[in-house]
KOLVEX-873940 format. One record per residue (C-alpha): chain; y, z, x; residue in three letters. Coordinates in Angstrom, 3 decimals. Last residue first. Layout:
N
NODE,A,Y,Z,X,ALA
...
// end
This chain:
116
NODE,A,-119.443,119.718,63.436,ARG
NODE,A,-116.059,118.132,62.463,ARG
NODE,A,-116.107,115.074,59.917,ARG
NODE,A,-115.233,111.712,60.432,ILE
NODE,A,-115.760,109.744,57.075,GLN
NODE,A,-116.980,106.392,56.645,MET
NODE,A,-116.266,105.075,53.090,GLY
NODE,A,-118.695,105.578,50.161,PRO
NODE,A,-120.749,102.502,49.157,ARG
NODE,A,-119.521,100.993,45.673,ARG
NODE,A,-122.066,100.805,43.276,LYS
NODE,A,-123.188,97.269,42.590,HIS
NODE,A,-122.251,93.938,41.167,VAL
NODE,A,-123.256,90.559,42.607,THR
NODE,A,-121.966,87.346,41.178,LEU
NODE,A,-123.459,84.067,41.883,TYR
NODE,A,-122.451,80.416,43.127,SER
NODE,A,-125.164,78.086,44.146,LEU
NODE,A,-125.091,74.608,45.697,GLY
NODE,A,-125.440,71.301,43.925,GLU
NODE,A,-129.059,70.496,45.935,GLU
NODE,A,-130.233,74.101,45.465,GLY
NODE,A,-129.161,76.994,47.003,ALA
NODE,A,-131.603,79.335,48.954,THR
NODE,A,-131.601,83.120,48.328,LEU
NODE,A,-133.530,85.929,50.134,SER
NODE,A,-135.290,88.989,48.867,ARG
NODE,A,-136.693,92.464,49.865,THR
NODE,A,-136.302,95.127,47.222,SER
NODE,A,-135.554,98.715,48.507,GLY
NODE,A,-132.637,99.290,45.726,ARG
NODE,A,-133.705,97.562,42.615,PRO
NODE,A,-132.805,93.788,42.077,LEU
NODE,A,-131.789,93.321,38.561,TRP
NODE,A,-131.298,89.821,37.745,LEU
NODE,A,-129.103,87.589,35.468,LEU
NODE,A,-129.908,83.765,35.136,THR
NODE,A,-126.942,82.189,33.612,GLY
NODE,A,-127.165,78.917,35.890,GLU
NODE,A,-130.148,78.662,37.173,THR
NODE,A,-132.628,80.709,39.632,LEU
NODE,A,-135.800,79.787,40.276,PRO
NODE,A,-138.279,82.523,41.614,ARG
NODE,A,-140.159,82.199,44.758,PRO
NODE,A,-143.070,84.427,45.783,GLY
NODE,A,-143.973,88.075,44.673,ASP
NODE,A,-142.765,89.498,48.032,PRO
NODE,A,-139.178,87.831,47.377,GLY
NODE,A,-137.329,84.510,47.636,GLY
NODE,A,-134.629,83.754,44.974,LEU
NODE,A,-134.542,79.998,44.489,VAL
NODE,A,-131.575,77.855,43.471,GLY
NODE,A,-129.021,76.422,41.010,ASP
NODE,A,-125.615,75.614,40.360,GLY
NODE,A,-123.061,77.766,38.546,THR
NODE,A,-122.498,81.417,37.477,VAL
NODE,A,-125.921,83.003,38.757,VAL
NODE,A,-125.796,86.756,37.718,LEU
NODE,A,-127.184,89.224,40.440,LEU
NODE,A,-127.111,93.085,39.623,LEU
NODE,A,-127.739,95.400,42.699,VAL
NODE,A,-129.502,98.586,42.988,ASP
NODE,A,-128.236,100.310,46.253,LEU
NODE,A,-129.597,102.188,49.102,ASP
NODE,A,-132.085,100.368,51.079,PRO
NODE,A,-130.946,96.702,50.422,GLU
NODE,A,-133.742,94.505,52.088,THR
NODE,A,-132.982,91.228,53.830,HIS
NODE,A,-134.454,87.659,54.051,THR
NODE,A,-131.767,85.294,54.961,GLY
NODE,A,-129.072,83.760,52.708,VAL
NODE,A,-129.531,80.177,52.727,ARG
NODE,A,-127.881,76.867,52.675,GLN
NODE,A,-129.420,73.653,50.779,ARG
NODE,A,-126.144,72.881,49.008,ALA
NODE,A,-123.341,75.135,49.882,PRO
NODE,A,-123.532,78.923,48.942,LEU
NODE,A,-120.713,80.498,47.027,ARG
NODE,A,-120.623,84.354,46.547,ILE
NODE,A,-118.483,86.378,43.846,LEU
NODE,A,-118.628,89.776,44.753,ASN
NODE,A,-118.291,93.081,42.812,ALA
NODE,A,-118.131,96.477,43.990,ASP
NODE,A,-117.844,99.920,41.801,LEU
NODE,A,-116.611,103.114,42.130,ARG
NODE,A,-112.966,101.808,42.133,ARG
NODE,A,-110.256,103.770,43.488,GLY
NODE,A,-108.308,101.307,45.083,SER
NODE,A,-108.708,97.699,43.513,GLU
NODE,A,-110.769,94.995,45.805,ALA
NODE,A,-113.079,93.157,43.489,LEU
NODE,A,-114.275,90.506,45.508,LYS
NODE,A,-113.799,86.537,45.397,TRP
NODE,A,-115.063,83.367,47.277,ALA
NODE,A,-117.660,85.338,49.722,GLU
NODE,A,-118.683,82.463,51.411,ALA
NODE,A,-122.579,82.480,52.602,ASP
NODE,A,-123.576,80.514,55.559,VAL
NODE,A,-123.270,83.161,58.130,GLY
NODE,A,-120.335,85.241,57.089,VAL
NODE,A,-117.360,82.659,56.209,ARG
NODE,A,-114.358,83.776,54.248,CYS
NODE,A,-112.959,82.263,51.330,ALA
NODE,A,-110.433,84.565,50.003,GLU
NODE,A,-109.254,85.787,46.900,VAL
NODE,A,-107.885,89.267,46.894,GLN
NODE,A,-107.774,90.620,43.292,VAL
NODE,A,-104.348,91.579,41.816,SER
NODE,A,-103.512,88.511,40.187,GLN
NODE,A,-105.266,85.046,40.191,ARG
NODE,A,-108.919,86.210,40.139,LEU
NODE,A,-107.914,88.902,37.596,SER
NODE,A,-109.298,92.567,37.566,ALA
NODE,A,-108.499,94.233,34.384,LEU
NODE,A,-107.124,97.635,34.327,ARG
NODE,A,-107.947,100.171,31.305,MET
// end
């Protein structure tokens, strides 16, 4: 068994994609799982999107915010654990102190070039 550490074998980089910042990601080769720690600054938002292929677990690590979805807004607080089934539509908005959350899902297969 191999343990992933924030300080050792896993790449730790803050990279901006829109307003969200990927603070950590699981990066070991050969893995079948993806995990990302996302930090949203206060009042920033991840726009409405749908994940068509993967179920996602979302764990709020610090801060608070709101999960938007077809059933209306849902408060997010430290320790909240949600299962977001594939096909679900959602948005995330950080509260006054920001929002850090961990997402975990099956790894997407890499792109492959095949002969026809």
